[in-house]
C-alpha positions in Angstrom: 16.8 19.1 8.3 14.4 21.4 9.9 11.9 20.0 12.4 8.4 21.4 12.8 7.2 21.5 16.4 3.4 21.9 16.2 0.7 22.0 18.7 -2.2 19.7 18.6 -4.5 22.5 17.3 -1.9 23.4 14.6 -1.8 19.8 13.5 -5.7 19.6 13.4 -5.7 22.9 11.3 -3.2 21.3 8.9 -5.4 18.4 8.4 -8.2 20.7 7.3 -5.8 22.5 4.9 -4.4 19.3 3.5 -7.8 17.9 2.8 -8.9 21.0 0.8 -5.7 22.5 -0.6 -5.3 24.7 -2.4 -8.1 26.6 -0.5 -9.2 30.2 -0.5 -8.7 31.8 2.9 -12.4 32.6 3.1 -13.3 28.9 2.4 -10.8 27.9 5.0 -12.5 30.2 7.6 -15.7 28.3 6.8 -14.2 24.9 7.0 -12.4 25.7 10.3 -15.7 27.0 11.8 -17.5 23.7 10.8 -14.7 21.2 11.5 -12.9 22.8 14.4 -15.5 25.2 15.9 -13.0 28.1 15.3 -13.8 31.8 14.8 -12.3 33.7 12.0 -9.8 35.3 14.1 -8.5 32.0 15.4 -8.1 30.7 11.9 -6.2 33.6 10.8 -3.9 33.7 13.8 -3.0 30.0 13.3 -2.6 30.5 9.6 -0.2 33.3 10.2 1.8 31.3 12.7 2.1 28.3 10.4 3.2 30.6 7.5 5.8 32.1 9.7 7.0 28.5 10.6 7.3 27.8 6.8 4.6 25.0 6.9 2.0 26.8 4.9 1.9 29.4 2.1 -0.7 32.1 1.7 -0.3 33.6 -1.7 -3.1 35.8 -3.0 -5.5 34.5 -0.4 -4.9 30.9 -1.5 -3.6 28.6 1.2 -1.4 25.6 0.5 1.2 23.5 2.1 4.8 24.4 1.8 5.9 21.2 3.5 4.7 17.6 2.5 2.3 15.9 4.9 4.7 13.0 5.3 7.4 15.4 6.6 5.2 16.9 9.3 3.8 13.5 10.3 7.3 12.1 10.6 8.4 14.9 12.8 5.3 14.5 15.0 6.0 10.8 15.3 9.7 11.3 16.1 8.7 13.9 18.8 6.2 11.5 20.2 8.7 8.6 20.4 11.3 10.9 22.0 8.9 12.3 24.6 7.0 9.1 25.5 9.8 6.5 25.1 13.0 8.4 25.5 13.6 8.0 21.8 13.5 4.2 22.0 12.0 2.8 18.8 11.9 -0.8 20.2 10.2 0.6 23.3 7.6 2.3 21.2 7.0 -0.7 18.9 6.6 -3.0 22.0 4.0 -0.6 23.4 2.3 -0.1 20.0 2.0 -3.9 19.4 0.4 -4.5 22.7 0.7 -8.3 22.4 -0.9 -8.5 19.0 0.6 -10.7 16.3 2.0 -9.6 12.8 0.9 -11.3 9.7 3.7 -12.8 7.6 3.2 -10.0 5.1 3.6 -7.3 7.9 6.7 -9.0 9.3 8.3 -9.2 6.0 7.5 -5.5 5.2 9.1 -4.5 8.5 12.2 -6.7 7.8 12.7 -4.8 4.5 12.2 -1.5 6.2 14.8 -2.5 8.8 17.3 -3.6 6.2 16.7 -0.3 4.2 17.4 1.9 7.3 20.1 -0.2 9.2 23.4 1.5 9.7 26.3 -0.3 8.0 
């Protein structure tokens, strides 16, 4: 499975695309100017880069995602856990929880998730 290594600015750009897709490239320039403070040239540079990475499509000046948001978010989360916690999911969860308690419903949902992904 291919992983998508994205910068923070690329990820913010994707958030704009996902919220408006499919979006015309001219409208995307206006959205990025308003939401990210970007110039037209910056928008087109990042758009081209993400199309080359296979994350976005630009067909007939209509921009849309080529990869689901969940895939990109999963890759970003995995990269963060690897970088910040040496790949330790328990280490990440301990830091994430920060001493707060789970509801019974949250705990049960996590148990089902663990069962689903546990190696046999």
